[in-house]
N, C-alpha and C positions, 0 to 999 in steps of 0.2 A: 199628297200636296205637291204643288209645282216647285221646282228647285232651280237655282242658278249657281253654277260653279265658276269661281274666279281663280284662274290659274296663273301663278307666277313661275315661269319656266327657268329658273336659275337653279342649277345643281352645283353644290359646293365643289370648288376646285382645289382647295387647300393650298393655294399659292402663298408665297411669303408675304404678299401685299394684300391679301384678302381681308376685307373689313365687312362684316355681315350685319345687315339691318333688315327687319321685316318690311315687306312692301306696303308702304303707307297708302298708295293709290288704291290697292285692293281693299284695304281696311276702310277707307273712306266710302268706296262704292258699297261695301257690305252694309255699312251703317245706313246708307240711304235706302238700300233695298229692304232692310229690316223695318224701316219707318213705314214703308208701303205694304208691310205684312208679307213679304216674300221670304221664303226659306233660301238663304244664300250662305255658301260655305267657301272659304278660301283654301285653295290647295297650294301651299307654299312649298316648292320643291327643294328648297335650300338644303334640308337635312334628309331628303328622300333619295332613293334610287328611282330610275324611270319606271321600273317594274312595280315598286311600291306605290308610286303615284298612280300608275295605270289601274292597279287593283282597287285602290280607294275611290278613284273617280268613277270607275264602272259600277262599283257597289253603290255609290251615291245616286247614280242614274239621273243626271240633271236634264232638264228640258232645254236649258241654255248653257253653253260653255263659253265664257269670255276669257281670252288669253291676252295678257299684257306682253308687249315685246318692244325691243329696241335693237340697235345694230348688233350688239354682242350677244343677243339671245336669239338671233334669227334661226339658227339651225335647230335649237331646241324647240322653238315655236312651231316650225313646220313639221317636225317629227311628232309632236304632240297632236297637232291638227290632223295629221294622217292617221294616227291611232284613233282619235275620236271619230273620224269618218268611218273607220272600219268596225269599231266596237260599239259606238253609240250613234248609229245612222239617223236616228230620229231627233238628235239634239241639234239645236240651232247653234252654229259656230260663229263666234264674233271675235274680231281682232281689234285691239286698241293699243295706244302707246305712241312714242315718238315716231318710229318708222312708219307705221300705218297712217299716222297723221300726215306725213310728208308724201308718201307714195302709196295711197290706198289701193290703186289699181294693181299693185304687185301682190295683193292679198286676195283679190277677187276670185281667183281659181280655187284656192284652198279654203277660203272662208265664205260663209253666206253673206255676211255684212261686215262693214268696218265702221267704227266710231272714231272720229278725229277730235283732237284737242281736249279741252276740259269737258268731261261728260258726267260730272257728279249728279246732275239732274236729268239730263236727257236719256242716258242709258238706263237708269232705274225706271224712268217713266215708260220707256219703250218695253222693258221687260214686263212691267205691270200690265200694259195694254195687250201685249202679245199673249201672256199667260192667261189673261182674262178671257181671251177668245178660245181657250182650251186647244190651242194649236200645237202642232208638231212641225218639225222642219219641212217635211214633204208638203204640208198644207200652207206654209208661209206665203209662197209666191201666188197662191190663188185667192188670198184674202182680198176682199174689196177694199179700195183705198179709204172709203168713208168709215170702215170698221177699224182700220188701223192707219191713222193719219201719218204716213211715213214722211211726209214733207214738213212735219212740225218738230221732228227730233233734231236738235242742233248737233251738227257733226256727223250725221248719218250718211254713209256712202254705200251705194249698191250699184254695181255695173255688171249685170249678167242676165241672161235669158230675156233680153229686151227691156228689162226694168232699169231705168237710169235715175238714180237719186244722188244728189251731191249737195247736201245741206251745209251751209257755212258753219264752221266751228265758232264757239263763243269763248269769251273770257269773263268770268263772273265778277261783278263789281264788289267792292268791300262790303257794302250793305247786304248783298246776297250771301257772301261768305259767312257773315255773322249768323245766318240762320241755319247753317249746316250742323248736323249732329257730330259728335266726336267720332273719330275713327273707331271701328270695332276691331279690337286686337285679340279677341277670344280664340281665334283659330291658330294663333302662332305658338310655336314651341319655345316659350320664353326661357325655360330651363336650359335648353340647348344654346340659345343666343347668349344668355348670361354666362354660361360656362366658357364659350368661345372668348368672350371679352375678359373674363377673369384670367384666363390663360394668357391673353394678349398683353393686358396692361394693369390687371388687378382691379378693374372697375366692372360694373354691370351697366353697360351703355346701350341706349336705344335712341332712335331718331325722332325728331319732331320738326314740323315746318311751321314757321310763323309768318313768313312773307312769300309772295309769289311774283314771278315775272322779273325781267331784267331790262332796264332802259338803255343798256349799252350795246355796242355792235362789234364785239371782238371778232376778228377775221376767222378764227377757228371754231367759234361757238355756234351751236344750233339750239334753239329753245322752242320747238314746235308746240309743246303743250301749253306752257304758261305765257309765252310771247313776251313782248316788250312793255306790257302794262304792269307797272310795279304796284302791288297791293299789299296791305297789312291786315292780318287777322286781328280781331278784337282780343286784347290781352286778357280779358276775363275768361274767354274761351280757351286761350292758350294755357292759362294756369289751371283751368279745370282739367285740361288734358294732361298737364304735368302731374297733377294729383292722381289721375288714372294710372299714369306710368309708374309713379311711386308705389301704388298699391300692388302693382304687378311685380315688384321686387327690384326695380332698377334704381341705381343711385347716381347715374350720370347721363347727361343729355348730349346728343350730337344734333346741333341745330343745322339742318340740311339746306337752309336757304342759300341761294346764290349771292344775296346782297343783304345779309342780316345787319351789317353795320352801316348801311347806306343812309338810313333815316336816323340821325343821332338822337333826336327827341324820343323816338320809339325805343331805341336802344337804351337810353338812360332810364326810361320808365320801366323797361323790362328788368334792368339791373336792380333798380330800387325794389321791385316786387319780389325778385328771386333771392335777394340778399337775406341771409339768415335761415333759409329753408333747408340747409344741409344737403344740397344736391349740386354736384359739379356740372360744368357744361363746357363744350367746345364749339367752335363755329368757323365758318369761312369768313374772310373779311377782305374788302378792298384795301388798298394801301393809301387811298386818298381819304381826307377828312378825319384822320386819326390824330389825336393830341394826347398830352399827358393826363388831362382830366378824365378823358374817356377810358384810357387804358387802366388808370388807377381804379375807376369805378367798376370796370369789368372784373379786375382781379379781386376786389373786395366782395363782389357778388358771387364769386365761385367759378369764374372762368379759369380753366387750367391750360387751355391750348387754343391757338388760332392757326388756321391754315391760309396761307397767302399764295395767290397765283402770281408769283413774281415773273415766271415764264422765261426770262432771259436776262443776261448781264450785259447786253449790248443795246444801246439806245436806238440804233437804226432798225434792229430786229423788232424792238418793242413798237416802233412806228408801223412796221409792216403788219404786225399783229393787231394794230388798231386798239391798243389797250387803254388809251386815254389816261395814261399815267407815265411817270418818269422813273428812271433808275433812282434818282435822289429821293423821290417819294417812297419808293419801295424800301430803300435803306433806312429812311427815317421811321417808317412804320415798324420794321423789324427791331430797330433800336429802342423804340418806345415800348413795345410789348415786352421785349427782353428786360428792360429796366424795371417794368412793373412786376416782374416775376411770373409772367405768363409764357409758357412754352410756345415756341414758334416753329411751325412746319412750313416748308415752301415747296411749291410745284414748279418744275422747269420743263421747257420743251426745247429739244435740240434737233438740228437737222431740218429747220424750217425752209420751205421753198424760197429760194432767193438769198438765203443766209450764206455767210462765208465760213470757212474753217476757222478763221481768226475770231469771228463773232461767237462761234460755238465754244472756243477756248475761253473767251471772255466770260461766258456763262459758267463754265466749270470753276473759273477763278473767283467769280462773284459769289458763288455758292459757298466756297471755302473761306471767304473773307468775312462773311456775315455771322453774327452770333445766333446761328440757327440750331435747333434741337433735332430736327428731322428734315431730310430732303428727299425728293424723288425726281427722277428724270424720265421723260417719255419722248418718243418721236411723235411727230404730228399725226393725229388720226382725223382725216377729213370727214367730219360728220355730215351726213346728208342734210341739206338745208343751210349749211354754212357757206360763207364766201370762199373759204379755202377749198371746199369740195368742188366748187365751180371752176377753180383755177388749175388744180392738179390734173395730170394726165394718166390715162390708163388705170383708173381705179378698178381694183378687182372686187366686184360686187359679191362674189361668193366667198370672200375671205373676211374673217373677223378674228378678234383676239380670243382664243380659247382660254387663255390664262390672263388674269388681270395684269395690265401694264407691261405687256410684251414689247420688246424693242424690235418691232416688226413693221415694215412699211407695207401698206395695203395699196400703194400706188407707185408709179415709176418715179423714184427719187434720184437726185444727183449725188446722194451721199451713200457711202459704203456702210451698211448696217453692222458689219463685223467690226469695223473701226470704231463706230459709235458705241457698240456694246463694250469694247475694250476700254475706251475712254470713260464711259460711265462707271464701269467696274473700278477703274483706277481712282476715279474721283470719289466714289463711295468709300473705298478703302482709306483714302487720305482723310476723308471726313470722319470715319470711325476712329482713326488714329488720333486726330485732333481732339475729338471728344474725350478720349482716354486721358 
């Protein structure tokens, strides 16, 4: 039988800030492939060594190997691609994810093809058509176009051996999203994920996505996959997936949407449906549009924690970041969530290009003054595709964060990282003392 391997090249780092979730993108693709009758298996490297993953992948002997990658997984991605080339020379090698979406040409040498953007339908259809031809990688480039209509697969990119294909990526409308099957989570080590979370905070947490896309244009943000088209999944499907998650033994949800609280009508309906189901949940939230009614409803429905991208304690820096929010709105949201009994975590960025030392100190002070339960500080990471990436100088394209949330600049910064690390450590210590 023909086989497709979906590889998630994250190997556990055991850093202090490590939060582990199964790769939902791979689970969604696996379910679409199964609908087409294709044997597909997810190789989640989170709890594997490279050698264990290699042994299992070679034993599976896939016809197609798809690897998801982003900035912080680049090294692992190319290492696995090199291994596949050497050990599985007849397997067609495919790259996908945020970075290949932005810079597909960077993957053309190591991979046979690249898929860009949302590929829930186009990648599985390509796999089905390719495998129907009984083809192997060496035969791929000699297939007649009419037998494999390569110009019809959304997001497909090929630039090699004289073959030039650059099909535009797509963003699926809500009506089409409603037809998608639930993610296939069968290949994940749920016991390992649950054990990690039990040790971390006493819950068994896993992730779910209910909305896609972001209509905002923050300076530091890049959203190459879901784009700026905001879409909501049908809540009937969302709650069918929540029931699937409960059957797997989880008791807490991390709603991984960028803008879960953006549509308050959708948020209220979600809260009404999940209330009384005895499952906790946490989410990201914008600071705008929050009021006492909403925070009370969220608390009563099982929300235990929200994460806010406050980013800074200086209004001028907030404007530079193009956050479309004010410090007053941030403080108001924190106060409302805190008053409702919901834990509040906040993300901050320090050392922003054009920022002053005084503005950085404002941020440290702001973080200590608010009734926050958790805080984290990072230096700017200029994501490819962001406006910030286009402005900073001398980006080291070969450098990434090997450990989550390192205080490491990957570009030429005017700030001393040693000073920033010291001030972050001092602020975190003061925050810990305040909580005691």
